[in-house]
C-alpha positions in Angstrom: -0.8 8.1 36.7 -1.5 7.6 40.4 0.6 10.2 42.3 2.4 9.5 45.5 2.1 12.2 48.2 5.9 12.3 48.6 7.4 11.5 45.2 6.4 12.5 41.7 8.1 10.1 39.2 7.6 12.1 36.0 9.9 14.6 34.4 7.8 17.7 33.7 8.4 20.8 31.7 7.0 24.0 33.3 5.7 25.9 30.3 3.2 28.6 31.1 1.6 28.6 27.6 -1.3 26.4 28.8 -4.6 28.4 28.5 -7.4 27.5 31.0 -9.8 30.2 29.9 -12.1 28.1 27.7 -15.7 27.2 28.7 -15.9 24.3 31.1 -18.4 22.9 33.6 -16.6 21.3 36.6 -18.5 19.4 39.3 -16.8 18.2 42.4 -18.2 15.6 44.8 -16.7 15.7 48.4 -17.1 13.0 51.0 -19.0 14.3 54.1 -19.2 11.2 56.3 -18.3 11.6 60.0 -15.5 9.2 59.3 -13.7 12.1 57.6 -11.9 14.1 60.3 -12.8 17.8 60.7 -9.2 18.8 60.2 -9.4 17.3 56.6 -12.0 19.9 55.5 -9.7 22.9 55.9 -7.5 21.2 53.3 -10.4 20.4 51.0 -11.5 24.1 51.2 -8.0 25.3 50.3 -7.6 22.8 47.6 -10.8 23.7 45.8 -10.2 27.5 46.1 -6.7 27.1 44.6 -7.8 24.8 41.8 -10.6 27.3 40.8 -8.0 30.1 40.6 -6.7 28.4 37.4 -9.9 29.0 35.5 -11.7 32.1 34.2 -14.9 32.5 36.1 -17.7 32.6 35.1 -16.4 31.3 31.8 -15.8 28.1 33.8 -18.7 27.1 36.1 -18.2 25.2 39.3 -20.7 22.8 40.8 -20.3 21.4 44.4 -21.8 18.3 45.9 -21.5 16.7 49.3 -22.1 13.0 49.6 -22.5 10.4 52.3 -25.4 7.9 52.1 -27.1 10.5 50.1 -26.1 13.7 48.2 -26.6 17.4 48.9 -26.1 20.0 46.1 -24.3 22.9 47.7 -23.9 24.9 44.5 -25.3 24.1 41.0 -23.9 25.2 37.7 -24.7 28.9 37.8 -23.4 31.0 34.9 -23.0 34.3 36.8 -20.9 33.2 39.8 -17.5 34.9 40.0 -14.6 33.8 42.1 -15.8 35.6 45.2 -19.2 33.9 45.1 -17.6 30.5 44.2 -15.2 30.7 47.1 -18.1 31.5 49.4 -19.9 28.3 48.3 -16.7 26.3 48.7 -16.5 27.4 52.4 -20.2 26.5 52.9 -19.4 23.0 51.5 -16.6 22.6 54.0 -19.2 23.1 56.8 -20.4 19.6 56.3 -22.1 19.3 59.7 -24.8 21.7 58.5 -26.0 18.9 56.2 -25.9 15.9 58.5 -29.5 15.1 57.9 -28.8 14.1 54.3 -25.2 13.2 54.0 -24.5 11.2 57.2 -23.7 7.5 57.2 -21.6 5.5 54.7 -20.1 7.0 51.6 -22.1 6.0 48.5 -19.5 6.6 45.8 -21.8 5.3 43.1 -24.4 7.8 44.2 -21.9 10.6 44.1 -20.9 9.7 40.5 -24.5 9.6 39.5 -25.1 13.1 41.0 -22.1 14.6 39.2 -23.2 13.0 36.0 -26.7 14.3 36.3 -25.7 17.8 37.1 -23.3 17.9 34.1 -25.8 16.4 31.6 -28.9 18.2 32.8 -27.5 21.6 33.8 -24.2 21.8 31.9 -23.7 23.8 28.7 -23.4 22.1 25.3 -20.3 24.1 24.4 -18.5 23.4 27.6 -16.1 20.7 28.5 -17.7 18.5 31.1 -15.4 17.5 34.0 -16.4 15.6 37.2 -14.1 15.1 40.2 -14.9 12.3 42.7 -13.1 12.6 46.0 -13.1 9.5 48.2 -11.9 8.8 51.7 -11.0 5.4 53.1 -11.0 2.0 51.6 -13.2 -1.0 52.1 -15.4 0.8 54.7 -17.7 2.2 52.0 -17.6 -0.5 49.3 -19.8 -3.5 50.0 -20.7 -6.8 48.5 -24.3 -6.6 49.7 -26.8 -4.4 47.8 -28.9 -4.1 50.9 -26.2 -2.4 53.0 -25.0 1.2 53.0 -22.3 2.3 50.6 -21.8 1.1 47.0 -20.9 -2.2 45.4 -18.0 -2.3 43.0 -20.4 -3.1 40.2 -22.5 0.0 41.1 -19.5 2.2 41.0 -18.3 0.9 37.7 -21.8 1.1 36.2 -22.2 4.7 37.3 -18.7 5.7 36.0 -19.3 3.9 32.7 -22.5 5.8 32.1 -20.8 9.2 32.9 -17.9 8.4 30.6 -20.3 7.3 27.9 -21.8 10.8 28.0 -18.4 12.4 27.5 -17.9 13.4 31.1 -14.2 13.5 31.9 -13.9 11.9 35.3 -11.1 12.5 37.9 -10.8 10.6 41.1 -8.8 11.3 44.3 -8.3 8.7 47.0 -7.3 9.4 50.6 -6.4 7.1 53.4 -6.6 4.0 51.2 -8.0 3.3 47.8 -11.4 1.7 47.2 -11.4 -1.5 45.0 -11.3 -0.8 41.3 -10.5 2.9 42.1 -8.6 3.1 38.8 -11.7 2.1 36.8 -13.6 5.2 37.9 -11.8 7.3 35.3 -10.5 4.6 32.9 -7.5 6.9 32.6 -4.6 6.6 35.0 -3.5 10.2 34.3 -6.7 11.4 36.1 -6.2 9.4 39.3 -4.6 10.9 42.4 -3.9 8.9 45.5 -2.3 10.2 48.7 -2.3 9.5 52.5 -4.0 12.6 53.9 -6.0 15.6 52.7 -3.1 17.7 53.8 -1.3 16.5 50.7 -4.0 18.0 48.4 -1.9 21.2 48.2 0.8 19.2 46.3 -1.8 17.9 43.8 -3.2 21.3 42.8 -1.0 22.2 39.8 -1.2 18.6 38.4 -5.0 18.1 38.5 -5.7 21.7 37.4 -3.2 21.5 34.5 -4.7 18.2 33.4 -8.1 19.8 33.3 -6.6 22.7 31.3 -5.5 20.1 28.6 -9.1 19.2 28.1 -10.2 22.8 27.7 -7.3 24.1 25.6 -7.1 22.1 22.4 -4.0 24.0 21.2 -1.6 22.2 23.5 -0.2 18.7 23.6 -2.5 16.7 26.0 -1.6 13.9 28.4 0.4 11.0 27.0 0.7 7.4 28.3 4.3 8.0 29.3 3.9 11.6 30.3 0.7 12.6 32.0 1.7 16.3 32.4 3.5 17.5 29.2 2.8 21.1 30.4 2.5 22.2 34.0 0.9 25.5 34.9 1.8 26.8 38.3 -0.8 28.2 40.6 -1.7 31.7 39.6 -0.5 34.4 42.1 -3.0 36.0 44.4 -3.9 39.3 42.9 -5.8 40.9 45.8 -4.1 42.0 49.0 -6.1 43.2 52.0 -5.0 46.2 54.0 -6.6 47.8 57.0 -7.0 51.5 57.9 -3.9 52.6 59.9 -5.7 53.9 63.0 -9.4 53.0 63.2 -11.0 49.8 64.5 -13.3 48.3 61.9 -15.1 45.2 60.7 -14.6 44.8 57.0 -15.6 42.2 54.4 -13.1 39.8 52.9 -12.9 40.8 49.2 -12.2 37.1 48.2 -14.8 35.2 50.2 -18.1 36.2 51.8 -17.8 33.6 54.5 -14.9 35.5 56.1 -14.3 39.0 57.4 -11.5 41.1 58.8 -11.1 42.6 62.3 -8.9 45.7 61.8 -7.1 47.4 64.6 -4.1 49.6 64.5 -3.5 48.7 60.8 -3.3 45.0 61.5 -5.8 42.6 59.9 -7.1 39.5 61.6 -9.1 37.2 59.3 -12.2 35.7 61.0 -14.7 33.1 59.8 -18.4 33.5 60.1 -20.3 30.7 62.1 -21.4 27.8 60.0 -24.4 28.6 57.8 -23.8 32.3 58.0 -22.1 34.9 55.8 -20.8 38.4 56.3 -23.2 41.1 55.3 -21.2 44.0 54.0 -24.0 46.5 54.5 -24.8 45.5 58.1 -21.2 44.6 58.9 -22.1 41.4 60.7 -22.5 37.7 60.0 -26.1 36.7 59.2 -27.9 33.6 58.0 -26.8 32.9 54.4 -30.3 33.3 52.8 -30.4 36.8 54.1 -27.1 37.9 52.6 -26.9 39.3 49.1 -23.5 37.7 48.3 -25.3 34.3 48.5 -28.8 35.1 47.2 -27.6 37.6 44.6 -30.5 39.7 45.9 -30.1 43.2 47.4 -32.5 45.7 49.0 -33.4 48.7 46.9 -33.9 50.6 50.1 -32.9 49.9 53.7 -36.4 49.2 55.0 -39.7 48.0 53.4 -41.2 45.3 51.3 -40.2 45.0 47.6 -40.5 42.8 44.5 -38.4 39.7 44.3 -36.3 40.1 41.2 -37.4 36.9 39.5 -40.4 35.4 41.3 -43.6 37.2 41.9 -44.8 34.5 44.4 -42.1 35.9 46.8 -41.1 39.3 48.0 -38.3 41.0 49.9 -38.8 42.1 53.5 -35.9 44.5 53.9 -34.7 45.4 57.4 -31.5 47.4 57.8 -30.5 46.5 54.2 -30.9 42.8 54.9 -33.2 41.1 52.3 -35.4 38.5 53.9 -37.0 36.4 51.1 -40.6 35.7 52.0 -43.2 33.6 50.2 -46.8 34.7 49.5 -49.7 32.4 50.6 -50.8 29.9 47.9 -52.8 31.5 45.1 -51.4 35.0 45.7 -48.6 37.1 44.3 -46.8 40.1 45.6 -48.5 43.4 44.6 -45.7 46.0 44.5 -48.1 48.9 44.1 -49.9 47.9 47.3 -47.0 46.4 49.2 -48.6 43.1 50.1 -49.6 39.7 48.7 -52.7 40.0 46.6 -55.0 37.8 44.4 -53.3 36.9 41.1 -56.0 38.7 39.1 -54.9 42.0 40.7 -51.2 41.6 40.0 -49.3 42.2 36.8 -46.1 40.1 36.9 -43.7 39.6 34.0 -42.1 36.6 35.6 -44.0 34.1 37.8 -42.4 31.0 39.3 -44.7 29.3 41.8 
């Protein structure tokens, strides 16, 4: 059922019995072309954060892809990511100008479908429900009839979607600012299509698309029907964490829900601030730093504030820690990090349980 931004024509029961806690791999492809206004990305960020709140992370894994004339994987399917780490990656995705080199130009919808399909089939779990979400923006501007021009032909879109559906990938599609031709054929299921005028209307779609995904995960409930796409509607779970500042002191504190934000606290009042694009808030240094040097993104932390230490999973690299910030460094070719000597050494002199070069 394609949903209007202003009117929902279905009568829906609001049962809360729907369980969204089963294993699922969900990959979302987001359009990053310069034709998508900057203002739309704050709505995309809020939409994705609110949808993921329905699911039990990391039981559910979230993959994120930006696409234009090419694709950029912002976050793969990583089994250990919790909601804090997932929210952080959603914010990084919304900073699409950081990836202009690969995702500028026309929107290749077929390429986005192929990228979602590939991540789910190559990196997804066998026991998990595989769900792909293709977000589109605009209409004819990114669907062509000439294979030598940017964008996708209708045939390419249908072929890519057909292959994904054939591998049991459950596809959803959203259309903003006009539908692309054969939009409905991306999913081959009208209950998984959502069309609206602006990304600002994404907030209205959250309970519908999330509940629909829950039907796929929870086999104990009645799933979508031709005349009733949403037999059960689960409302957005309440926010459980509330941030409070010290009553008197002035402090810079990490946001407990998202590493891309921090709080400026003064006189008990909290002002939420965003780190500059490509940086995250380092809770140990109390400042924003380049994302690859922040443990909430790399999942790597310094054992001591200063010094050079083993990389936890790759002996061809090491951690150069300065003021508790882990800078990941690579050893020269043919060498590995020797923890006993504190420098890169010839392989014959290093005992390493895990080597990834």
